[in-house]
C-alpha positions in Angstrom: 77.7 70.4 171.9 79.7 73.2 170.2 83.5 73.3 170.1 85.0 75.0 173.1 87.8 77.5 172.7 91.2 76.4 174.0 91.3 79.2 176.7 87.9 78.2 178.0 88.7 74.5 178.1 91.9 75.3 180.0 90.1 77.4 182.5 87.6 74.6 183.2 90.3 72.0 183.5 92.2 74.0 186.1 89.2 75.4 188.0 89.4 74.4 191.7 92.5 72.2 191.1 94.0 72.4 194.6 97.6 71.4 195.3 98.3 67.9 196.6 99.3 67.1 200.1 102.8 67.8 201.4 105.5 65.4 202.5 109.0 65.7 203.9 111.7 64.0 201.9 115.5 63.8 202.2 117.5 66.1 200.0 118.6 63.2 197.8 114.9 62.4 197.1 113.9 66.1 196.5 115.2 66.4 192.9 112.5 67.3 190.4 109.9 67.7 193.2 108.1 71.0 193.9 108.5 72.9 197.1 105.5 73.0 199.4 107.0 75.6 201.7 109.5 78.4 201.6 113.0 77.5 202.4 114.7 79.8 204.9 118.3 79.8 205.9 119.1 78.0 209.2 122.5 79.6 209.3 124.6 82.4 207.9 126.9 81.9 204.9 129.7 82.6 205.0 129.6 82.2 208.8 132.7 84.5 209.1 134.8 86.8 207.0 136.6 84.4 204.7 139.6 84.8 202.4 138.8 84.5 198.7 142.5 83.9 197.7 145.7 82.5 199.0 147.9 85.3 200.4 148.3 87.3 203.5 145.6 88.8 205.8 146.5 92.3 206.9 145.0 95.5 208.2 144.7 98.0 205.3 146.2 100.6 207.7 149.5 98.8 207.2 149.5 99.3 203.4 149.8 103.1 203.3 153.4 103.1 202.1 154.8 100.4 199.8 156.8 98.4 199.7 156.4 97.5 203.3 157.6 94.6 205.5 155.3 92.9 207.9 156.0 90.2 210.5 154.2 86.9 209.8 152.4 86.1 213.0 151.0 82.7 212.0 148.7 80.9 209.5 144.9 80.7 209.0 143.7 77.6 207.1 140.3 76.4 206.0 138.9 74.5 209.0 141.7 75.8 211.3 141.7 79.5 211.7 144.4 81.7 213.4 143.4 82.4 217.0 146.2 84.6 218.1 146.4 88.4 218.1 147.5 90.3 215.0 149.5 93.3 216.2 150.2 96.5 214.3 152.8 95.7 211.6 152.0 92.0 211.4 150.3 89.8 208.8 148.9 86.2 208.8 149.5 83.7 206.1 146.0 82.8 204.9 144.5 80.3 202.4 141.3 80.3 200.4 138.3 79.7 202.6 140.0 80.4 205.8 138.6 82.8 208.4 140.2 86.3 208.5 141.9 86.8 211.9 140.6 89.6 214.2 142.0 93.0 213.3 142.6 92.1 209.7 140.3 93.3 206.8 142.2 92.7 203.6 144.0 89.9 201.8 147.0 90.6 199.7 147.4 87.8 197.1 150.7 85.9 197.4 151.8 86.9 193.8 152.2 90.5 195.1 154.4 89.5 198.0 157.9 88.2 198.8 158.5 85.9 201.8 161.7 86.1 203.7 161.6 83.8 206.7 159.1 85.3 209.3 158.7 88.5 207.2 156.6 89.2 204.2 157.3 92.1 201.9 154.2 93.6 200.3 155.0 95.0 196.9 151.5 95.8 195.6 148.4 96.6 197.7 144.8 96.0 196.8 142.0 98.3 197.8 140.9 97.9 201.5 138.7 94.9 202.0 139.8 93.2 198.8 139.8 89.4 198.4 137.5 88.9 201.3 134.1 87.2 201.3 132.1 89.1 203.9 130.2 87.2 206.6 126.6 86.8 205.4 127.5 88.0 202.0 125.6 85.0 200.4 122.7 84.7 202.9 121.9 85.2 206.5 120.0 83.1 209.0 116.3 83.5 208.7 116.5 84.8 205.1 114.0 83.2 202.6 116.1 81.5 199.9 113.6 79.5 197.9 109.8 80.1 197.5 107.0 77.5 197.6 106.0 76.4 194.2 109.5 76.3 192.8 110.7 73.0 191.2 113.7 71.6 193.0 116.7 71.4 190.7 120.4 70.8 191.4 120.9 74.5 192.2 118.1 74.5 194.7 119.3 71.3 196.4 122.8 72.8 196.7 121.5 76.0 198.2 119.2 74.2 200.7 122.1 72.0 201.8 124.3 75.0 202.3 121.6 76.7 204.3 121.5 73.7 206.8 118.6 71.6 205.5 118.9 67.8 205.3 115.4 67.5 203.8 112.6 69.5 202.2 108.8 69.8 202.3 107.5 69.0 198.8 104.2 68.3 197.1 103.0 64.7 196.7 103.3 63.7 193.1 99.8 63.7 191.5 98.9 60.2 190.5 97.9 60.1 186.8 96.2 56.9 185.7 96.6 56.2 181.9 94.3 53.9 180.0 94.7 53.0 176.3 91.5 51.7 174.5 90.8 49.8 171.4 90.7 46.3 170.1 93.3 47.2 167.5 96.0 47.8 170.0 98.8 45.5 171.3 101.6 46.1 173.7 105.1 47.1 172.5 107.2 44.0 171.9 104.1 42.0 170.7 103.7 41.1 167.1 100.6 42.9 165.8 98.0 40.9 163.9 96.9 41.9 160.4 94.4 44.5 161.7 96.4 45.7 164.8 98.9 48.4 165.7 101.3 48.9 168.6 99.9 51.0 171.5 102.6 53.7 171.9 100.7 56.7 173.3 100.5 55.5 176.9 104.2 55.2 177.1 104.8 58.7 175.7 102.2 60.1 178.1 103.8 58.3 181.0 107.1 60.0 180.2 105.4 63.4 179.8 103.6 63.0 183.1 106.9 62.1 184.9 108.7 65.0 183.4 105.9 67.3 184.5 106.2 66.1 188.1 103.4 63.5 188.2 103.4 59.8 189.0 102.2 57.8 186.0 100.2 54.6 186.4 99.7 52.5 183.3 96.4 50.7 183.3 97.1 48.7 180.1 94.7 48.3 177.2 91.0 48.0 177.4 89.1 46.4 174.5 86.1 48.0 172.9 83.4 46.8 175.3 82.0 48.4 178.3 82.9 45.4 180.4 86.6 45.6 179.4 86.7 49.4 180.0 84.9 49.1 183.4 87.3 46.4 184.6 90.4 48.5 183.7 88.9 51.7 185.2 88.5 50.1 188.6 92.3 50.4 189.1 92.1 54.2 188.6 90.2 54.7 191.8 91.7 57.5 193.9 93.9 58.9 191.1 94.2 62.6 190.9 93.8 62.5 187.1 92.5 59.7 184.8 93.7 59.9 181.2 92.0 57.8 178.6 93.3 57.4 175.0 91.0 57.0 172.1 87.3 55.9 172.1 86.0 59.4 172.8 84.5 60.1 169.4 81.0 59.3 168.1 81.4 55.8 166.5 79.4 52.8 167.6 82.5 51.4 169.4 83.6 54.7 171.0 82.4 53.7 174.5 84.7 55.7 176.7 82.3 58.5 177.5 79.2 56.4 178.3 81.3 54.0 180.4 82.7 56.8 182.4 79.3 58.4 182.8 78.0 55.1 184.0 80.7 55.1 186.7 79.6 58.6 187.9 81.6 61.0 185.7 80.0 64.4 185.2 80.9 65.6 181.8 82.2 69.2 181.6 82.9 69.5 177.9 83.5 67.3 174.9 85.4 68.5 171.8 87.7 71.5 171.8 88.5 73.9 168.9 92.1 72.7 168.7 94.1 71.2 165.9 95.4 68.5 166.4 93.4 67.1 169.3 89.8 68.1 168.8 88.1 64.9 169.9 88.8 65.2 173.6 86.7 65.3 176.7 87.0 66.5 180.3 84.9 65.6 183.3 85.0 64.8 187.0 84.5 61.5 188.7 84.5 62.2 192.5 87.8 63.9 193.2 89.4 62.5 190.0 89.7 64.8 186.9 89.2 62.9 183.7 90.9 63.8 180.4 89.8 61.8 177.3 92.6 62.3 174.7 92.5 61.4 171.0 94.0 58.2 169.8 96.2 59.6 167.0 99.6 59.9 168.6 100.5 63.5 167.7 97.0 64.7 168.7 97.3 62.8 172.0 100.7 64.2 172.9 100.0 67.8 171.7 96.7 67.9 173.7 98.6 66.5 176.7 101.2 69.2 176.3 98.6 71.9 176.2 96.1 70.6 178.8 97.6 67.9 181.0 100.9 69.5 181.8 99.3 72.7 183.1 96.9 70.6 185.2 99.8 68.6 186.8 101.6 71.9 187.5 98.5 73.3 189.2 98.2 70.2 191.3 101.8 70.6 192.3 101.3 74.3 193.2 103.9 75.4 190.7 104.1 79.2 190.3 105.5 79.2 186.7 103.5 78.7 183.6 104.1 75.7 181.3 102.3 77.5 178.5 104.6 80.5 178.3 104.9 81.4 174.7 107.8 83.1 173.0 108.3 85.0 169.8 109.9 83.5 166.7 110.3 84.5 163.0 109.0 82.5 160.1 111.5 81.4 157.4 108.8 81.0 154.8 105.2 81.9 154.1 102.4 80.5 156.1 98.8 80.1 154.8 95.8 81.4 156.6 94.5 79.3 159.6 91.1 77.6 159.9 88.5 77.9 162.7 90.5 75.9 165.3 93.5 77.0 167.3 96.4 75.2 165.5 99.5 74.0 167.1 101.8 73.5 164.1 105.0 71.4 164.4 108.0 73.4 163.4 111.8 73.4 163.8 114.1 76.2 164.9 117.0 77.1 162.7 120.5 76.1 164.1 121.9 79.7 163.8 120.8 80.7 167.3 119.5 84.1 166.2 117.2 86.2 168.5 114.3 85.8 168.1 114.8 82.3 166.7 113.9 81.5 163.1 111.4 78.7 162.7 110.3 76.5 159.7 106.9 74.8 159.6 107.3 71.1 158.9 105.8 70.0 155.6 103.7 67.2 157.1 101.2 68.1 159.9 99.5 64.7 159.8 98.3 63.9 163.3 99.3 60.2 162.9 103.0 60.8 161.9 105.3 60.6 164.9 108.4 61.1 162.8 107.2 64.7 162.2 106.8 65.2 165.9 110.4 63.9 166.5 111.7 66.4 163.9 110.0 69.3 165.6 111.2 71.2 168.7 108.5 74.0 168.8 104.8 74.3 168.1 103.7 77.5 166.3 100.5 78.6 168.0 98.0 80.0 165.5 94.8 81.6 166.6 91.5 80.6 165.0 91.1 82.2 161.5 94.5 83.9 161.7 95.4 85.5 158.3 98.2 84.3 156.1 101.8 85.4 157.0 104.8 86.0 154.9 108.4 85.0 155.6 109.9 87.2 158.3 106.6 87.6 160.2 106.6 87.0 163.9 104.7 84.1 165.4 104.2 82.7 168.9 105.7 79.4 169.7 105.5 76.9 172.5 108.5 74.7 173.2 108.2 71.0 172.8 109.9 69.9 176.1 108.8 66.3 176.5 
C-alpha cells in the first residue's frame, strides 16, 4: 500500500464524522465544552437607560446656558431608581449603574458640578446623551449572541449568564480510548527492567484529548500477543475513537493491525507521507474510528496534533479549524525537504515581531521529547520543498498541547 498524502488521510479520517449527541449542563459545567445550539438573549441588556458615571441626571435642554443652577429632586441608585417626576430646571443625583429617571437624557459627572444643599451648579456640560448606557446597547431579547460550534470559554459563560441562561446545550465529549502496546513498556512510577522503558505516550495523548474537548479513557498496556491485545480492546467497545500506540509496523510482533481486523475493523489506510509519524493506520470498527499511532513519542504526539485533534473537533461540531497555519520567517537557512510532509520542531524568537521569527531545532529525532518541549511551533514543509534561506517565509502550526 503506497504512502497516502496528509491531505487525503485527513479527508478520510474526517469523512462522515457526525457531531456527538447534545446534553444540557449548568453554566458551571459548561467551561471548555462546545455549544450544540445558538445562544439567544432571554432579556435586554441594559434593561433600561443606565448611568455610566456618578453625577447628576439632567435633561440636556437645561444645559443651554452655563453655569446653571438646578434643583436636586432626589437620588437614583443602582437597584433603587428614582420614581418621582423630574420637572424643568431639576436634576437627580445618580450613581453608576442606576436607571436614568424619566425626562432625563444626560449625566453630568460630579467633578463638573458644585453642590449647595438642594441645589447643584453645573459648571461644564457634556454633549447631549453623554455618560449614558442606552437600553439594549449591549444586546436585546431574542438576539443571537453565541453560535453553535463555539467553544465555551469564560467570556461566553459571562455573556450567557448576563443574557439570562442558567445552563447551556453542549456536545457530549467524544470518548477516546487509548491503548499502549509493547512488552517493553511499564507504567510510570514502575522501575523498568533492563530491556524496558516507561510508557509515556498514553498520558500525553490523554492530556491532548482533554484539551481538544474529548474524554480520554486509558486502557493500559497490552503485551505483544493477540490475546493480550484482544483482552484490552474489549474495554474500548462503544468509544467514538480508539487510539492505539505502537505495534502498527511490519515486524513479527506488530500485531495491532491483524488483531483489530480480527475484531471487525475495516482498514482504510496504512502509512502516511508524513514525518514524523509515517507508520500509522486508520480504520473503522462499527461506529468507532480507529487511529493507530507510532510508538516513538514525538511521532505519536505530532500525528495526534495533525489528525486526532481535528477529528475530535469534528465530532464536537466545532466551526473553527485546529490546523490553521500562520506565516513565520526563518532565522537561518533550511535544507530541501524529502518526499514526506515534514512537521519540523521550531521555536519562536522572544522579540514578538510580526510575522514571528522561528528557528528550527537542531535535533529532529522522533524519540527525543526534550526537543518537543523546547519547541512551540511546527514548521510545515510540503513534500520535496526546495531549500530556503534565512529570511524566507514558512507556514507554521502552533504546538498548543
